[in-house]
C-alpha positions, 0 to 999 in steps of 0.5 A: 488500455481501452477507454471505458464507458461512463456509468452514471450510477454505481451499484453493488450488484455483481453484473457481468462486467464484474463476474470472475471467469476462469481460463485454464484454471486462472481468473481472466482479468477484465480490460481495465486491469491490463497495463502497458509494458513499462517504458521511458528513460526514467524507468530504463535508468532504474532498471539498469541500476537494479540489474547491474548492482543486483538490488532488491525491490518489492516492486519486482518481487511483488510483480507490481503492475505500476512498477514502470510508472513509479520507477519513471517518477523516481519512486521505489519500494524496499522490503526489510527484515528478510523475506520470511514472515511470521504471519500467514495472511490469506492474500499475501505471497510472502513466505511464512516460516521461521525468519533468519537472524536480523541483519544489523547491516541492512539499514546502511545497505538500504540507504546506499541502494536508495542513494545509488538509484537516485530515488526521490521518494522511497517506500519501505515495508517489512515482513512481520517479525513477531518472534522478536521482542522489539518486533523489528522496530529497532531495525526499522528506526535504524533504517529510517535514520540511515536513509535520511542521513545519506539521502536528505532530499529523499522523502520517505514513507514507511509501511509498518506492521502492528507490532502486536500492539506493543506500543513502545515498539511503535514509538521507536518508529514515530520517534525517527519521524518519516514523512508518512507512516502507513499501516494497512487495515487491508479489509473490512472488519467482518473479513479480517480474521479470514484475510489477516489471520493473526491481525485484529481490525481494531488493533490496526485502527489503534495503530493509526490513532496512535500515529495520529496522536504522535503528530505523524501523517498517517496512511492506510490501505484497503483491498476490494474484491474478496467478498466485502460489501459496499456499506462495509467499505464505507464503514471502514473508511469512516473508521479510519477517518475517525482514528485520524487517517490522512491518506487512504488507498483502495485497490483491486485484490489479485490472487497471487497463487491458487493457494491464496484467497480467490478473487470474488469479483473484479470491481468496476472503475466506477465503483472505485471512483465512487469510494474516492468521492465519498472519502473526500466528502468524509474529509479524508485528505488524500484518497487514491482509489482505482483497480491498479492502486497499491499501497505505494502508488503515487505515494510521492504525492501522499506526503504533501498535505492538502494535495489530494483534497485540493485536486478534488475540489478543483475537479468539483469546480470544473464540473459545476462551471 
């Protein structure tokens, strides 16, 4: 990866570095989105376990650019409730359709996979199961309990759906108390209908608010590069803060297939750095902002109250020294 020049100010202008150019029908990624091939003993260990035992992680199926780094740190992400979603979001590569029947043995299998992989920090996510009366929340609760029982030293983040605003289903997850509960707002209010067709911006904010009121450490994520404006991103961060969010992740949207929403621009790393600064100034406890950031990136640190803000404050002292 190359060292990027420092830009003294951040603008919302679509300069040449941010323009999307196409090669053979595919958008050409800028240098700052190139990643090194995964290496290291920690990664090799997990890679071997996944291959030998035919384990499934969303790290692989989602082609996450941070897989090597996360696995090296003992972090992995698992998806439950099948691989067919009842929603058809414009950014997501997961198949849409009629899901298969709920697998009631899945919670124990996930717990055993985490134990086998010796995962220090696990992230669990799921498809939306809007056809179920409980929205999949019972499987969610059973999985969290099974993971905690078999892996008492593993910290846990759950990236949950909105359960269609049926709050008793959300409470099923709150009651089993994972270290962090995350729900991604994904984009700014203006673009929600286009990006998340069956979702609602203010319903997602209410999910965060109810989690906060339930005493949970809360987290949400935003994708950039799909047509949002700078002031809209700041407003979304403010809205999340006002509803009690503790952790925000901000990353670059990458189009999974030609059928999905196109990338409008590649956001420069300096703009991501700007949002990080503004987030901490708003009082958000942890702001993870960068081109390669995904929901679970550095999530093992997101469970620690005050960690991100303390790092940022130390950086401020160094800059003024």
